[in-house]
C-alpha positions as CSV (number, residue, x, y, z in Angstrom):
1,M,26.9,-5.7,-14.4
2,N,23.1,-5.4,-14.3
3,F,21.0,-5.0,-11.1
4,K,17.5,-5.2,-9.8
5,V,16.2,-1.8,-8.8
6,I,13.1,-0.7,-6.8
7,I,12.0,2.9,-6.8
8,S,9.0,4.2,-4.9
9,G,7.7,7.6,-3.6
10,R,5.9,10.9,-4.2
11,L,6.9,14.5,-4.5
12,T,4.5,17.4,-4.1
13,F,4.9,20.7,-5.9
14,K,3.7,24.1,-4.7
15,N,1.7,25.2,-7.8
16,E,1.3,24.7,-11.5
17,R,4.2,26.9,-12.3
18,S,6.6,24.9,-10.2
19,I,5.5,21.5,-11.6
20,Q,5.6,22.8,-15.2
21,K,9.1,24.1,-14.6
22,A,10.2,20.7,-13.2
23,M,8.6,18.9,-16.2
24,E,10.4,21.2,-18.6
25,V,13.7,20.6,-17.0
26,Y,13.1,16.8,-16.9
27,A,12.1,16.7,-20.5
28,H,15.0,18.8,-21.6
29,K,17.6,16.8,-19.7
30,C,16.0,13.6,-20.8
31,E,16.6,14.5,-24.4
32,V,19.8,16.6,-24.3
33,L,21.8,15.3,-21.4
34,Y,20.7,11.7,-20.9
35,K,19.7,10.9,-24.5
36,Y,16.6,9.2,-23.1
37,F,18.7,6.7,-21.2
38,L,16.4,7.0,-18.1
39,L,13.9,4.6,-16.5
40,F,11.0,7.1,-16.8
41,K,9.6,9.4,-19.4
42,T,8.1,12.7,-18.3
43,E,4.6,11.5,-18.8
44,D,5.2,8.3,-16.8
45,I,5.7,10.1,-13.5
46,F,4.3,13.6,-13.5
47,D,0.6,14.3,-12.6
48,E,-0.3,17.9,-13.2
49,A,-3.8,17.4,-11.8
50,S,-2.4,16.6,-8.3
51,L,0.7,18.7,-8.7
52,S,2.9,15.7,-7.9
53,L,5.5,13.4,-9.2
54,S,4.4,9.9,-8.3
55,I,6.1,6.5,-8.6
56,P,3.8,4.0,-6.7
57,R,6.3,1.1,-7.0
58,F,8.7,0.4,-9.8
59,V,10.6,-2.8,-9.9
60,K,12.9,-3.8,-12.8
61,E,15.5,-6.4,-13.3
62,G,18.6,-6.1,-15.5
63,V,19.2,-2.4,-15.0
64,E,22.6,-1.0,-16.0
65,L,24.4,1.1,-13.3
66,K,24.5,4.1,-15.6
67,L,20.8,3.9,-16.2
68,W,20.2,3.8,-12.4
69,N,22.6,6.7,-11.8
70,N,21.1,8.8,-14.5
71,T,17.6,8.3,-13.2
72,M,18.3,8.9,-9.5
73,H,20.4,12.0,-10.3
74,L,17.5,13.6,-12.3
75,L,14.9,12.5,-9.7
76,Q,17.0,14.3,-7.0
77,E,16.9,17.4,-9.1
78,M,13.1,17.1,-9.3
79,A,13.0,16.8,-5.5
80,D,14.7,20.2,-5.3
81,F,11.8,21.7,-7.3
82,A,9.3,20.1,-4.9
83,M,8.0,21.3,-1.5
84,A,7.4,18.0,0.2
85,G,7.6,14.2,-0.1
86,S,10.4,11.7,-0.8
87,I,11.5,9.0,-3.3
88,G,13.3,5.9,-2.2
89,G,15.6,3.9,-4.4
90,W,17.1,0.5,-3.8
91,R,19.8,-1.2,-6.0
92,I,20.1,-5.0,-5.4
93,N,22.3,-7.8,-6.7
94,N,21.5,-11.4,-6.0
95,G,19.3,-10.4,-3.0
96,E,22.0,-8.2,-1.5
97,L,21.3,-4.5,-1.1
98,L,24.1,-2.5,-2.7
99,E,22.7,1.0,-2.5
100,H,19.8,2.8,-0.9
101,L,19.0,6.4,-1.7
102,M,16.3,8.6,-0.1
103,L,15.7,11.7,-2.2
104,E,14.0,14.6,-0.5
105,P,13.6,18.4,-1.1
106,S,16.7,20.1,0.3
107,S,16.5,23.7,-0.7
108,D,16.3,26.7,1.7
109,K,12.6,27.4,0.9
110,G,10.6,28.2,4.1
111,P,8.5,25.0,4.5
112,I,11.4,22.7,3.5
113,H,13.8,24.4,6.0
114,A,11.2,24.3,8.8
115,F,10.5,20.6,8.1
116,L,14.2,19.7,8.1
117,E,14.8,21.6,11.3
118,G,12.0,19.6,13.0
119,K,13.6,16.4,11.9
120,K,16.9,17.5,13.3
121,V,15.4,18.2,16.7
122,I,13.8,14.7,16.8
123,A,17.0,13.0,15.6
124,A,18.9,14.7,18.4
125,D,16.3,13.7,21.0
126,G,15.6,17.4,21.5
127,N,12.6,19.3,22.8
128,L,9.5,17.8,21.3
129,E,7.5,21.1,21.7
130,E,10.2,22.8,19.6
131,A,10.0,20.0,16.9
132,A,6.2,20.4,16.8
133,K,6.6,24.2,16.2
134,H,8.9,23.5,13.2
135,F,6.4,21.1,11.7
136,T,3.5,23.5,12.3
137,K,5.5,26.2,10.6
138,A,6.1,23.9,7.6
139,I,2.4,23.2,7.4
140,Q,1.5,26.8,7.7
141,K,3.7,27.7,4.8
142,F,2.6,24.7,2.7
143,D,-0.6,23.1,3.7
144,R,-0.2,20.0,1.6
145,H,3.0,18.9,3.4
146,D,2.0,15.3,4.1
147,T,5.3,14.4,5.7
148,A,5.2,17.4,8.1
149,Y,1.7,16.2,9.2
150,E,3.1,12.7,9.7
151,R,6.0,13.9,11.8
152,R,3.9,16.3,13.9
153,A,1.5,13.4,14.5
154,Y,4.5,11.4,15.8
155,V,5.4,14.2,18.2
156,H,1.8,14.3,19.4
157,F,1.9,10.6,20.1
158,L,5.2,10.9,22.0
159,T,3.5,13.5,24.2
160,N,0.4,11.4,24.8
161,N,-1.8,13.6,22.7
162,H,-3.4,10.7,21.0
163,E,-6.4,12.3,19.4
164,Q,-4.4,15.1,17.8
165,A,-2.0,12.4,16.6
166,I,-4.8,10.6,14.9
167,T,-6.0,13.9,13.4
168,D,-2.6,14.7,11.9
169,Y,-2.0,11.1,10.6
170,T,-5.4,11.2,9.0
171,Q,-4.6,14.5,7.3
172,S,-1.3,13.1,6.1
173,I,-3.1,10.2,4.5
174,A,-5.7,12.5,3.0
175,I,-2.9,14.3,1.1
176,N,-1.0,11.1,0.2
177,D,-3.0,7.9,0.5
178,R,0.2,5.8,-0.1
179,N,2.0,7.2,3.0
180,A,3.1,4.0,4.7
181,E,4.6,5.8,7.7
182,A,1.3,7.6,8.4
183,Y,-0.7,4.4,8.3
184,F,1.8,2.7,10.6
185,G,1.9,5.6,13.0
186,R,-1.9,5.8,13.2
187,A,-2.0,2.0,13.8
188,I,0.4,2.5,16.8
189,V,-2.0,5.0,18.3
190,Y,-5.0,2.7,17.8
191,I,-3.0,-0.2,19.4
192,T,-2.3,2.1,22.4
193,Q,-6.0,2.8,22.6
194,G,-6.9,-0.9,22.4
195,N,-8.5,-0.5,19.0
196,H,-6.9,-3.5,17.4
197,K,-9.4,-3.8,14.5
198,M,-8.7,-0.3,13.3
199,A,-5.0,-0.9,13.8
200,I,-5.1,-4.0,11.5
201,E,-6.7,-1.9,8.7
202,D,-3.9,0.6,8.9
203,L,-1.2,-2.0,9.2
204,I,-2.5,-3.7,6.0
205,N,-2.0,-0.4,4.2
206,A,1.4,0.1,5.8
207,I,2.5,-3.3,4.5
208,Q,1.0,-2.7,1.1
209,Y,2.7,0.7,0.6
210,S,6.1,-0.2,1.9
211,I,8.6,-2.7,0.5
212,A,10.2,-5.7,2.1
213,L,13.6,-3.9,2.2
214,Q,12.2,-1.4,4.7
215,A,12.2,-2.1,8.5
216,L,8.7,-0.5,8.7
217,H,7.3,-3.3,6.5
218,W,8.3,-6.0,9.0
219,R,7.4,-4.0,12.0
220,A,3.9,-3.7,10.5
221,R,3.7,-7.4,10.0
222,R,4.8,-8.2,13.5
223,L,2.3,-5.7,15.0
224,K,-0.4,-7.0,12.8
225,G,0.3,-10.5,14.2
226,R,0.0,-9.1,17.7
227,C,-3.3,-7.5,16.9
228,H,-4.7,-10.7,15.5
229,L,-3.4,-12.5,18.7
230,Q,-5.3,-10.0,20.9
231,L,-8.5,-10.5,18.9
232,G,-8.2,-14.3,19.1
233,E,-7.5,-14.6,15.3
234,Y,-4.8,-17.2,15.8
235,E,-4.4,-18.5,12.3
236,K,-3.9,-15.0,11.0
237,A,-1.5,-14.2,13.8
238,S,0.5,-17.4,13.0
239,T,0.7,-16.3,9.4
240,E,2.2,-12.9,10.2
241,F,4.6,-14.3,12.8
242,N,5.7,-17.0,10.4
243,F,6.6,-14.2,7.8
244,F,8.4,-12.2,10.4
245,T,10.5,-15.0,12.0
246,S,11.4,-16.4,8.5
247,R,13.0,-13.1,7.6
248,R,16.8,-12.9,7.9
249,F,17.4,-9.4,9.4
250,K,20.7,-7.7,9.2
251,E,22.5,-6.8,12.4
252,D,21.6,-3.2,12.2
253,D,17.9,-3.8,11.5
254,P,15.8,-2.7,14.5
255,N,13.5,-5.6,14.0
256,I,16.1,-7.9,15.5
257,Q,15.3,-6.4,18.9
258,S,11.7,-7.8,18.5
259,L,12.6,-11.2,17.1
260,K,12.5,-13.0,20.5
261,D,9.1,-11.6,21.3
262,A,7.9,-12.6,17.8
263,Y,8.9,-16.2,18.3
264,F,7.2,-16.2,21.6
265,D,4.0,-14.8,20.2
266,F,4.2,-17.3,17.4
267,G,4.4,-20.1,19.9
268,K,1.3,-18.8,21.7
269,A,-0.7,-18.6,18.5
270,L,0.4,-22.1,17.4
271,L,-0.8,-23.5,20.7
272,K,-4.2,-22.1,20.1
273,V,-4.5,-23.7,16.7
274,G,-3.5,-27.1,17.8
275,K,0.2,-27.2,16.7
276,A,1.8,-27.9,20.0
277,S,5.0,-29.5,18.6
278,K,5.7,-26.5,16.4
279,A,4.8,-24.2,19.3
280,L,7.4,-25.9,21.5
281,E,10.0,-25.6,18.7
282,V,9.5,-21.8,18.3
283,I,9.2,-21.1,22.0
284,N,12.6,-22.9,22.4
285,K,14.0,-20.7,19.6
286,A,12.8,-17.7,21.5
287,A,14.7,-18.8,24.6
288,R,18.0,-19.1,22.6
289,L,17.8,-15.5,21.3
290,K,19.3,-12.5,23.1
291,D,16.8,-10.3,25.0
292,G,15.4,-7.4,22.9
293,V,12.9,-4.6,23.5
294,G,9.9,-5.5,25.6
295,T,10.9,-9.2,26.0
296,Y,8.7,-11.5,27.9
297,S,9.9,-12.4,31.4
298,S,11.6,-15.7,32.1
299,E,8.6,-16.7,34.2
300,E,6.3,-16.3,31.2
301,W,8.6,-18.3,29.1
302,K,8.6,-21.1,31.6
303,K,4.9,-21.0,31.8
304,Y,4.3,-21.4,28.1
305,H,7.1,-23.8,27.6
306,Q,5.5,-26.0,30.2
307,I,2.1,-25.6,28.5
308,A,3.5,-26.6,25.1
309,S,5.5,-29.5,26.6
310,N,2.4,-30.9,28.3
311,A,0.4,-30.5,25.1
312,V,3.0,-32.4,23.1
313,E,3.0,-35.2,25.6
314,K,-0.8,-35.4,25.7
315,G,-1.2,-34.9,22.0
316,Q,-3.6,-32.0,22.5
317,T,-3.7,-28.2,22.8
318,L,-4.2,-26.7,26.2
319,S,-5.6,-23.3,26.9
320,A,-2.9,-20.7,26.8
């Protein structure tokens, strides 16, 4: 059986010696162990100038399972030569996700260990100050650690240190300008500050540098719609909410918690562009969904349901 595969990500190496060693191992195993039965040649993915292994976005149909396994196994070995970064891999059959791998450096090297310890603290809802110290240690030991900057920025945001969060997100992006998580995180800070135009710019990049199989991609689309709504850009808002509400999310996808709000926001945007019947339809859909995170109150739903109903009856759009 053959599959569709998507591979995307970036690994950063400490110095010329480490990337050259990784390239030598890759080339040797490509020839001797895997007999060139890999998705990438050495020259396809290594960039000595930036000391990185980069796969912006690779999509291929009809890939044999052995070819996929060979490639991902060797890429994991390359991750263990690296100091920072990650590579995501998705194997799909007829639209169904069969396998998702996230390859990251996992050795006991100082910056890697410090970074992983920081992640553990956050995952366990632990002390944020402690997590920040781990990420700072990772950065001190390897100053091109884009993911440590991104995670420390997130900690700064959680502790309401918004300016420092922006500084760290910006530094992460300066190191890796395809870091979707950093663009998304900085957009959240801008939204919190009421800077919706700047947030939209970052959300565009977050969407571009993520893939549709990632929850972040759809979170970015929904938030971009809300920013357009705040700015009175109702057609653009409608487009994003239409994308979001048309997506079939799996039960474990966190975006399901925002689906009710998205339908409601979609209805508000549709009212503003003169599509009252469609607005009433999606507002009614919102009412049928279970409550999620940050759901509008029943009073607000009744208000906009009445506005949409009146507009349909009168054949016009009322001010929402």
